[in-house]
Steps between C-alpha positions, in 0.01 A plus 500: 500500500236245415241692304287349231631531147282738299493598134290678244331266251643705213852416617425126484356497148839392357490193725155402371605562140818294553279204592333530160837525331612183674175327400555619142843337502363178649253480212785561252313787341691756287682726746531797265124554515499394865733783594283752316175377654653489849642853465163638388324314782744635757455860385123472490468325838734751666285781365184338635661460843679835510281649770499201735639524850736283698366183656646174625729369226303177451180701449682738265623208292150354481363839392768525230410151374129585500573785259765326289285192426223678302750731330704201379187317386383797295844546343533131417159490335571821307822342365310202366552248778210270580312530830632155595857628466422803715338274761797263499749785545291645782490163672876456471570858611262460795682183604834678480366785715350254753838331531666838554244596766545164674876553506464845654260367764745231610771629734853408396664211680778580744847385393 
């Protein structure tokens, strides 16, 4: 069995949101609000992607990120964060996701 790994974008929304949560921690922002914003973003993004179909997992993750980014930005701005803060979190979260994608694209080394 050597088939390509597939997933629905909706199923990978928690991964994209987790990148924002990690970025939030790196910025030492209050986690109580961070958990609330991330939970709302996850619910909303999953709803927006509910009707999507399976695709290669890397493409599904990118699709999830493409939906999570604007949802997070809107939520951050509506909770009083400045656009610069939203941009910084997006940049950090994007870097975290890029690192994760790079890791999945690199085959593991043999022992």
